[in-house]
Backbone as a chain_set.jsonl record, in Angstrom:
{"seq": "MRHSFGSIVKAYRERKRLTQLELAVKSKGELSTATISKAETDPSYNPKLTTFIKFYKIMDVPFKDIVATLEGTADDK", "coords": {"N": [[-15.588, 14.309, -15.738], [-13.532, 13.075, -13.758], [-13.359, 12.802, -10.099], [-10.608, 12.353, -7.415], [-10.695, 10.907, -4.244], [-10.032, 11.922, -2.255], [-10.047, 14.938, -2.795], [-12.869, 15.313, -3.056], [-13.731, 14.534, -0.37], [-12.255, 16.932, 0.63], [-13.872, 19.174, -0.275], [-16.347, 18.99, 0.252], [-15.911, 19.112, 3.146], [-14.946, 21.534, 3.274], [-17.141, 23.059, 2.616], [-18.902, 22.787, 5.033], [-17.909, 23.867, 6.503], [-15.541, 22.753, 8.04], [-12.87, 22.065, 10.118], [-10.001, 20.096, 9.553], [-9.548, 18.701, 11.993], [-11.748, 19.663, 13.874], [-13.787, 17.747, 12.258], [-12.236, 15.214, 12.757], [-13.279, 15.3, 15.464], [-15.746, 15.697, 15.239], [-16.563, 13.262, 14.481], [-16.287, 11.24, 16.579], [-14.053, 9.788, 17.169], [-13.968, 7.803, 15.29], [-12.722, 8.532, 12.864], [-9.416, 9.798, 12.34], [-7.247, 12.587, 12.625], [-5.135, 12.308, 11.473], [-5.97, 10.366, 9.236], [-7.963, 11.623, 8.036], [-6.053, 13.79, 6.969], [-4.164, 12.433, 5.194], [-6.404, 11.243, 3.39], [-6.494, 13.29, 2.464], [-4.324, 14.465, 1.187], [-3.045, 12.787, -0.332], [-2.634, 11.207, -3.375], [-3.335, 9.057, -3.852], [-4.551, 7.397, -2.164], [-6.717, 4.814, -0.885], [-9.756, 4.345, -0.106], [-10.967, 1.902, 2.665], [-14.05, 0.214, 1.964], [-15.637, 0.849, 3.72], [-14.166, 2.986, 5.69], [-14.54, 5.009, 3.748], [-17.603, 5.445, 3.72], [-17.808, 6.086, 5.834], [-16.792, 8.704, 6.296], [-18.718, 10.335, 4.433], [-20.924, 9.805, 5.49], [-20.743, 11.11, 8.371], [-20.333, 13.713, 7.415], [-22.851, 14.21, 6.671], [-23.536, 14.037, 3.736], [-25.615, 13.384, 0.928], [-26.465, 9.727, -0.764], [-26.825, 9.975, -3.407], [-25.516, 12.342, -3.88], [-22.902, 11.824, -3.649], [-22.241, 9.474, -5.47], [-22.648, 10.719, -7.906], [-20.729, 12.84, -7.928], [-18.385, 11.008, -7.994], [-18.722, 10.269, -10.13], [-18.257, 12.823, -11.716], [-20.468, 14.386, -12.391], [-21.859, 16.459, -10.581], [-23.118, 19.287, -9.348], [-21.025, 21.95, -9.464], [-21.535, 24.01, -6.977]], "CA": [[-13.911, 14.72, -14.768], [-14.022, 12.288, -12.14], [-12.09, 13.462, -8.698], [-10.238, 11.864, -6.413], [-11.684, 10.699, -2.974], [-9.306, 13.27, -0.867], [-10.509, 16.275, -3.207], [-14.18, 15.327, -2.66], [-13.515, 15.006, 1.023], [-12.482, 17.902, 1.236], [-14.423, 20.019, -0.828], [-17.345, 18.856, 1.715], [-15.326, 19.12, 4.621], [-14.823, 23.236, 3.434], [-18.567, 23.478, 2.779], [-19.519, 22.161, 5.949], [-16.814, 24.643, 7.313], [-15.083, 22.169, 9.059], [-11.185, 22.21, 10.442], [-9.479, 18.671, 9.755], [-9.512, 18.331, 13.7], [-13.417, 19.299, 14.153], [-14.32, 16.499, 11.411], [-12.278, 14.101, 13.55], [-13.705, 14.897, 16.837], [-17.608, 14.889, 15.096], [-16.565, 11.358, 14.037], [-16.533, 10.653, 17.71], [-13.08, 8.54, 17.042], [-14.207, 6.626, 13.871], [-11.723, 9.193, 12.184], [-8.482, 10.48, 13.07], [-6.754, 13.882, 11.899], [-3.813, 11.801, 10.305], [-6.774, 9.741, 8.071], [-8.517, 12.67, 7.129], [-5.173, 14.703, 6.228], [-3.788, 11.295, 4.093], [-7.016, 11.319, 2.325], [-7.03, 14.77, 1.608], [-3.459, 14.98, 0.564], [-2.671, 11.621, -1.068], [-3.773, 11.121, -4.337], [-3.024, 7.42, -4.008], [-5.209, 7.339, -0.964], [-8.216, 4.554, -1.736], [-9.848, 3.918, 1.524], [-11.833, 1.212, 2.425], [-15.141, 0.984, 1.888], [-16.164, 1.448, 5.653], [-14.254, 4.353, 6.041], [-15.569, 5.822, 2.597], [-19.231, 5.411, 3.87], [-17.756, 7.055, 7.673], [-16.411, 10.03, 5.859], [-19.745, 11.009, 4.103], [-21.773, 9.836, 6.888], [-20.056, 12.068, 9.168], [-20.516, 14.959, 6.63], [-24.309, 13.948, 5.793], [-23.543, 13.851, 2.05], [-26.71, 12.165, 0.587], [-25.536, 9.061, -1.028], [-26.462, 10.672, -4.651], [-24.17, 13.426, -4.121], [-21.487, 11.174, -3.447], [-21.973, 8.726, -6.447], [-22.599, 12.113, -8.949], [-19.761, 13.669, -7.816], [-17.446, 10.225, -8.541], [-18.974, 9.874, -11.6], [-18.016, 14.154, -12.207], [-21.601, 15.099, -12.579], [-22.506, 17.049, -9.59], [-22.966, 20.523, -9.54], [-20.172, 22.811, -8.53], [-22.04, 24.929, -6.371]], "C": [[-14.398, 13.569, -13.655], [-12.516, 13.143, -11.361], [-11.842, 12.805, -7.843], [-10.901, 12.081, -4.945], [-11.334, 11.873, -2.243], [-9.977, 14.772, -1.515], [-12.332, 16.316, -3.229], [-14.328, 15.767, -1.309], [-13.148, 16.251, 1.248], [-12.58, 19.371, 0.776], [-15.79, 20.361, 0.148], [-17.28, 19.299, 2.943], [-15.429, 21.196, 4.649], [-16.0, 23.781, 3.199], [-18.977, 23.345, 4.208], [-18.918, 23.582, 7.197], [-16.316, 23.973, 8.125], [-13.035, 22.216, 9.239], [-10.966, 20.281, 10.516], [-9.935, 18.126, 11.263], [-10.902, 18.49, 13.832], [-14.106, 18.227, 12.798], [-14.003, 15.461, 12.266], [-13.086, 14.243, 14.882], [-15.364, 14.768, 16.323], [-17.653, 13.765, 14.75], [-16.381, 10.753, 15.191], [-15.42, 9.343, 17.345], [-12.896, 7.345, 15.914], [-13.178, 7.163, 12.667], [-10.614, 10.106, 12.502], [-7.999, 11.547, 11.995], [-5.728, 13.204, 10.95], [-4.743, 11.021, 9.161], [-6.941, 10.452, 7.337], [-7.6, 13.661, 6.368], [-4.694, 13.386, 5.018], [-4.818, 10.993, 3.268], [-7.014, 12.44, 1.408], [-6.127, 15.242, 0.877], [-2.333, 14.078, -0.234], [-2.976, 11.118, -2.041], [-3.601, 9.896, -4.666], [-4.122, 6.644, -3.286], [-6.507, 6.818, -1.674], [-8.607, 3.804, -0.382], [-11.115, 2.819, 1.256], [-13.208, 1.701, 2.457], [-16.236, 1.443, 3.313], [-15.676, 2.847, 6.099], [-14.332, 5.181, 4.935], [-16.816, 6.274, 3.191], [-18.908, 6.557, 5.476], [-17.368, 8.468, 7.251], [-17.856, 10.447, 5.424], [-21.112, 11.158, 5.328], [-21.683, 11.259, 7.899], [-20.745, 13.662, 8.814], [-22.096, 15.053, 5.787], [-24.153, 14.603, 4.424], [-24.318, 13.021, 1.7], [-26.099, 11.053, -0.567], [-25.634, 9.468, -2.858], [-25.884, 11.273, -5.012], [-23.173, 12.562, -4.258], [-21.009, 10.182, -4.896], [-22.01, 10.268, -7.673], [-21.484, 12.997, -8.971], [-18.455, 12.529, -7.763], [-17.597, 9.942, -9.61], [-18.615, 11.746, -12.601], [-19.288, 14.637, -12.751], [-22.586, 15.865, -11.899], [-22.625, 18.336, -9.955], [-22.018, 21.348, -8.743], [-20.825, 24.079, -7.464], [-21.378, 26.433, -5.335]], "O": [[-15.42, 13.41, -12.987], [-11.456, 13.673, -11.692], [-12.823, 12.438, -7.197], [-11.469, 13.101, -4.556], [-12.118, 12.663, -1.718], [-10.368, 15.637, -0.732], [-12.933, 17.373, -3.422], [-14.802, 16.842, -0.941], [-13.75, 16.805, 2.168], [-11.913, 20.356, 1.093], [-16.176, 21.434, 0.613], [-18.165, 19.742, 3.674], [-15.795, 21.932, 5.566], [-16.126, 24.969, 3.495], [-19.689, 24.324, 4.431], [-19.379, 24.01, 8.255], [-16.496, 24.408, 9.263], [-12.226, 22.41, 8.332], [-11.543, 19.467, 11.236], [-10.655, 17.143, 11.437], [-11.487, 17.412, 13.93], [-15.334, 18.301, 12.755], [-14.899, 14.727, 12.681], [-13.549, 13.205, 15.354], [-16.137, 13.96, 16.838], [-18.723, 13.16, 14.672], [-16.267, 9.535, 15.055], [-15.79, 8.172, 17.254], [-12.093, 6.427, 15.746], [-12.853, 6.452, 11.717], [-10.908, 11.217, 12.945], [-8.25, 11.467, 10.793], [-5.562, 13.568, 9.786], [-4.222, 11.043, 8.046], [-6.482, 10.434, 6.195], [-8.009, 14.294, 5.395], [-5.025, 13.632, 3.858], [-4.446, 10.422, 2.242], [-7.327, 12.589, 0.226], [-6.363, 16.116, 0.043], [-1.214, 14.408, -0.628], [-3.845, 10.275, -1.816], [-3.717, 9.598, -5.854], [-4.55, 5.545, -3.64], [-7.216, 7.42, -2.481], [-7.971, 2.943, 0.225], [-11.896, 2.735, 0.308], [-13.635, 2.819, 2.744], [-17.213, 2.148, 3.566], [-16.369, 3.688, 6.672], [-14.142, 6.355, 5.252], [-17.081, 7.476, 3.164], [-19.601, 7.456, 5.952], [-17.707, 9.386, 7.998], [-18.329, 11.109, 6.348], [-21.835, 12.049, 5.773], [-22.498, 12.174, 8.015], [-21.365, 14.45, 9.529], [-22.414, 15.66, 4.764], [-24.689, 15.676, 4.15], [-24.062, 11.847, 1.97], [-25.226, 11.513, -1.303], [-24.638, 9.281, -3.558], [-25.471, 11.248, -6.171], [-22.51, 12.717, -5.284], [-19.861, 10.107, -5.332], [-20.91, 10.569, -8.137], [-21.283, 13.803, -9.88], [-17.385, 13.069, -7.484], [-16.716, 9.35, -10.234], [-18.714, 11.859, -13.822], [-19.155, 15.403, -13.706], [-23.752, 16.028, -12.26], [-22.163, 18.575, -11.071], [-22.14, 21.465, -7.524], [-20.192, 25.135, -7.437], [-22.169, 27.225, -4.822]]}, "num_chains": 1, "name": "protein.A"}
């Protein structure tokens, strides 16, 4: 099953026990709370590649996990 970008972002953010505000602060100005909120709640949100990379880099998500999650093969722990 494929997941939306927003549902993946939210799941990883919650695993890290971060609020949207905390994630925005951790991004050091690269992501706003508005961008994070839109990403998580708008199913049609399709980020630019640079924004996509920022989300996962800031949350320290390994690239293989990103690909596996997008393909729907990641283990839900």
